[in-house]
N, C-alpha and C positions, 0 to 999 in steps of 0.2 A: 724737338721739345720733350717728347715722351722719353727719349734716351737720357736726356739731362736729368729728368725727374728720377729715373731709375738709378742712375749713377749717384745722385745726391742722397737718395734714400739708402742705398748700399753703404755709402760712406758714413752716414749717421748711425746706422745699425752697427757697423763695424766698430765705430768709436765707442758706442755705448756698451758693447759686449766684449770689449778687449779684456783679456784675462788679467793684465796688470796695468796699472796706471803708469808705471815707471818706463814703459816702452817709449813714451813720448818725451821723456826727460833725460837729462844727462846724469852722470854719476858723481857730480861734485858734492861729495858727502861732507866736505868741510863745513858746509852751512848747517849741518845737523848736530855738530858737536855742541854739547851744553843744552840742547833742546830736550824737552820731555819726550819719552818714547811714544806716548799716545799722540802727541802732536805730529811726530814723524809718520806714524801709521796713518793718521787721517790725511796726510799729504800724499803719501806713496800708495795707499790702498791696502787691501788685505794681503798680508805676507804669505809666502809659500809655506813657511814653517815658523813656529815660535817655540822657544824653550823658556818657560817660566817656572821651571822646577826648583830653582834656587831663588829664594826671596830677595837675596842681596844682589843678584845679577840676572838680567834678562837678555836673551839673544833673539833677534828677529832676522829672518832670511827672506830675501826676494830673489827669484830666479826665473829667467826666461831664456829663450835661445840666444839672445844677444846681450843680456844684462845679468848682473849679479850684484846684490847689495847685502851687506851684513852689518847689523847694528848691535852694539853691546851697551847696555845701560844699567845704571843703578838708580837709587831713589833721587839722586841729584840731577840725573839726566844722562844723555848719551855721552859716553866717554871714549868710545872707539867705534870707528866706522870704516868699512872698506867697500869700494865699488869697482866694478869692472864692466867694460863694454867692448864688444867685438865688432870689427869692421872688415869688409872684404878688401878694402884698399888702404894703403898707407896714407893717402891724401885725406880720406875721410877721418881716419884716426887722428891725424895731425890737426885737422880742423877742430875736433873736440878738445884736444890738448891745448891748443891756442885759446879756445873759448874759456876753458877753466883758468888758464893763467891770466887772461885779461880780467875775468871776473874777480880773481884773487887780488890783483893789483888795484882794481877799482874799489874793492872793499877794505883797502888799507893793509893788505898783506905784503910781506917781503918775499920775493921770489929769488931763490938762489939756484943757479945752474950747476948741477952735478956733472952732467955730460949732455950731449946733444939729445938724448932720449929720456933724461931723468931730471926732475926738479924738486927742490924742497920748498915748501910754502910755510911761512911762519907768521903768526898773528897772536896777539895777546890771548892766552888761554888755549891756543890751537897750534899744533904742528902737523904737517902733512908731507907726504911724499907722493909724487905722481910720475908715472913712467909709461912709455909706449914700448911695446915689444912685439916681435913677430912670433906667433905660435907655430913652431916647426911642424907639428902634426896636422893642424887644421889649415895651415897656410893663411891664417887670418891675422889681423893686427889687433892687439888688445891695448886699451888704455886702462891702466890700473891706478887707483888712488887709495891711499891709506891715511886716515886722519886720527889723531889722538888728542885728547884734552891734556893740558899740562898746567901745572901751578904757575901763576903769573909771576 
């Protein structure tokens, strides 16, 4: 009983003090296109770096050992977003890839297969490219997604 309480307390403390909220989320940045930057920041947490030196363009960066998210926005909202997540196994990376593709289909997107490891996602106002690749230097598998807003 005492061990269970200690483990539960450890998990709660770990969750509360994790450095980035994005570690528990995927990198499906297509959902962020068109949203206000402040809304995305409130969802993702405090960014690792922000560049707000240009009043017409703001860039926000999130980075951890396994995640990377870059958001570019103007007054209208986020118009470009990139996400990357690393996995030790191809199976884990494919699981995320399939999840993003299923979410895209469920939200009304069209998914076009470029090849076995790359897909184009298209929805009114948003176009995206998602791919899975093996990083030859780290021997890890990366799921990368790049989304852009576009005129309808």
